[in-house]
N, C-alpha and C positions, 0 to 999 in steps of 0.2 A: 612114319607109319599114317600120321592123321593129314597129312598131304595127299600120300597118293589114297588114302578111302573119299576124302573130297574133290579128287580128280576123279575117280570110278563114282561117285554120286553125282558129277555133274555129266557123266555119260554110262547112263545104266541101262542102255541099248548096249555097250560095247564101244571099245574105240581102238586104233592105234596107236599106243603112248610109244614115243620114242625118246629113249634113256639115255643121254650123253652128258659121259666123263669121265677123268682119271680114272685109275686101279685107285679100289678103296674113298671113293666120296660118296657111295651111300645108293648106289643104283639097285640092289636087291634089297635093302632093308624098302628103299620106297614101292619097287614093286611086291614086296606082302603086303603093305599100306594098298596097294591098288586090291591087289587080290581077295583081303580083306573086305573094301568095298563092293564087291561081288561074291561077298558070303561064303570065301574061300577062307579055311583056315590057316593063320597066318603062317603057322609051326609047320606046314606042308611045303611051304615056297623053300625053296633050295636054289642057289647059282645053278644054274645049267651049260656052265663051262667046259665041262667033259662032255654033258648029255647032248648040248647042245639046245635043244628043246624041251623043256616039259610041258606037262597038260595037266591044268587041275580043274576039275568034274567035282560037283556036288554043289555049288552053289548057284547063285542067279545067272550068271553066265558062266560056261566056260573061259578057263584062260589059259591063253598059252604065251608061255615065258620062253624068249629064247636070245640066244648069246651068240655074238655074232663073231668074240673076239678072235677066236682061234679060224674061223675062214678064210680060206688062202684064195679060192679059185671061183669061177663064175659055176664048173661044175660041184662044188660044194655048195656051193649058193642053195642052185636048182635042188639037190636033195632034199635039201629040207622041207620042200612046198611049203614056201612062205606065200607066193601067190594063192594058193589054195587057202592056206589059212587067214589071208586078208579076204578073199572070199566070206567068210563066213561073218567075217566082220561087216561087210558090205550087206550081209542079210541078216544082221544084229542076232548072232546068234551066239557071239564069242567078244573076247577082248584080247590083244595082242600086245603084250609087254616087248617091245626089243634092247636090249643091251648092244650098246656100239653100233647104232645106226648109221656112220660113216662110212663101214665097212661097205654098206649099198652102194656109195657114190663110188666108192676104191672099184669096185668090181662093176664098173658101169651100168648099174640098176636106177632108178629114181624112188623116191619117195611119194609116202602114198599125201598126197595132197590135204586132206582131213585130218593128217597124224597129229599127234597131240605131241610136242617137243617139248623135254621138259632136260635142261642144261644145271647139272650139280657140278659144283667147284667144293673143294675142301679148301677152308677157310683157317681150321687148325683142327687139334684131334676132336672140336666138339660142336664147332660151327662149321654150317653148310649154306653155301649161296644156292637157290633154288629160281631158275626163270623158267616160268612156263607161257610158250605162247603156241599159239594153233593157226598157223600162217593162211588157212585158207579162212578165217573168219575174219573181217574187217575190226581192225582196233585191236588187234590179238597184243 
């Protein structure tokens, strides 16, 4: 939670956050922390595994929480309207948290160059390794 909040604090005008990691690595918990950094009540943030996109408003930024795990083809990806949501980030009107961003590459889509990548790895039940990078930024 604290790491997610700190990441949001570093990007007060919104950002695209890519959360990469195995099932159970803590992606949704990190999403709760990011949302709380934008003053969205973390209890409202739930995994969008079946809804695919959850929208949280009422904070300093609208937060879109997207789960690509169940997306199987380009048509399904197009129906999410991800590009339009990313435009909102560009206009500094939203933050996007994308779980399973590797699906974008699998479906022939590119990644946002300004995205913040967060790689999570469960080392054991209580310990996570978290690597954060922003490839567009020198020295990420």
